N, C-alpha and C positions, 0 to 999 in steps of 0.2 A: 490363435484359440479354435478355429475349425480342426485345424490336422489333429491336436489334440483330443478333440470330439469322435473325428475318423477314427484315431487309434483306439480311442476308447470302446466305443459303440461297434467298430467293425473291422476291427485287427488293422486298420490305413489302406484298407482296399473297398472302395466305396464306387459301385457300381450304377447309374443311371437307371431308374426305374422307366419302363417302358408302360404308356400310357396315361401318367398322374405328370399333367402340366407344370409347368414351369412357374414360378412367381418372379425370376430373374432375368430369364432370357432377354426379356423387350428390354431390361433396363440395362442391361450389357450390350446390344444392339444399339442403342441409343447413345450409350458411353464411348462405344468404341469410333460411331461416326465426329462425335464432337470431338475425340482424342485426335483425329487424324484430320478433321480441316480445320483444327488447331495448331499441328505439326506443319500441315501444308505451309502456315499463315507464317512460322516460324514463331508462335506464341506458344513456348513451352507450360507456362504460369497455368494456361487454358487447357492445354492437354491434361497436365499432372489434376487439374482439378478438376477435369472430369472423371479419372482413373479414383480418385478419393471419392467422390462422389457416388461411384459403383459399391465402393468400400462401406460407405457408411450406409445404403442400403442393404447390402447383406448383414451387418451390423445388426441393423431393425428387421429383419429377418429372423436374426438371430433371437431376438428380445420378444417377436409377437411369436414365434413355433415354440421358443422353450425346448429343443431337440432333447433338452435331458428326461424332460417328463413324455415324452413319445417315447424315445428308447425302454422307458418303463412295462411298456406295453408289448409286448411283440407281435397283436393283432395291427399294429399300425407299421410294420417293418418299412411298406413299400412307402409310407408318407417318411419315415426318418431317412430312406437313403434319398428322398428326393430332396429333401432339405439338404441335408449333407453335402450330396453332389451339386447343387445349386450354390452354396454357398463356395468348394473348393473352386467351381467353373467359375465364378463371377469373381472371387477372389485371381484367380488365374487369370484371367482375362486383365484384370485392372494392373496386374503386376506385368502382364506382356504391355501397358501402355504405357509401364513407368520405365522401362529399360533403358529409353533415351536419357533419361533424367537420374537411375538411380543403378547403373548396368550393372554392377558387381551385388548388390544385394537383390537385385530383379533374379540374376541366375539363380542366386540360391535360394531364394526363396521357392521359383519356379519347378525347383528340384525335389523341394518339401512337397511340394502339391501335384507332384505327380508326373509334370513335365520336365524331364531332364531336356526334350530337344533345344536345337537353338532359336534364340528368343528373337520373334520375327513379327510384325503387325498382320503379316500377312495370316497369321494364324492365331486371330484373335476371333475367328468364329465360335459359335457355341458349339461344344462337342469336339474340334477340332484336335485336342489331344489324345481324343477316344472316349467310351462309355465307361472306361473302367479306368479310375484314378487308384494308383497306389500313393499314399504319402510315407513319408520318414519325416523324424522330429529331427530333432539338433539343440544345439544354446540357442537362446533367445536372436533375434537379427539384429534386433535393438536394445542391447543391456542395459539396465538400468544406471543411472550414474550415479553414483554415492556420493554425498558429500562428507568428504574424509573430516569435516571440523563438529559434524554429528553422529551421535551415537548412532549403532546399528540397533541398538533396541529399545531406541528414544519412541515416544508416543506422538504424533500430531499433535500441535497446540490445538484445543477447540475455542471458538469462536463465541465472542460473548458478546 
């Protein structure tokens, strides 16, 4: 979703704006600390949980900021850049935290997020991929699995 917004609003190139504070930077640092402690204790589920908690906070940032509305006002360009950069960077860091449990998908996701370097927990510092991220799209990382018994144009049943 974030890569799609970066493509739509910034042609896939998002630069961190100077002087506009980040709302997700501290959350990312906390997730990294939690994940490192979990990995040190061989608690893979806790490390993955730290990454997914950061992704949940990024998703909440999307809901609270509504980037699609910010994008309508050219005077709010720096605000949009901050939101998009924060989302990409938080997602990049969460993805790095997931490399030990999802190596192939994580590498593909990192490439799409503008960080094609070899994944390493040492690169989980905010901004360690640079202040400009160039995203790229692709097929869904986790394609929806269709039920072959269910017609594709069938509408979901309504609860009564």
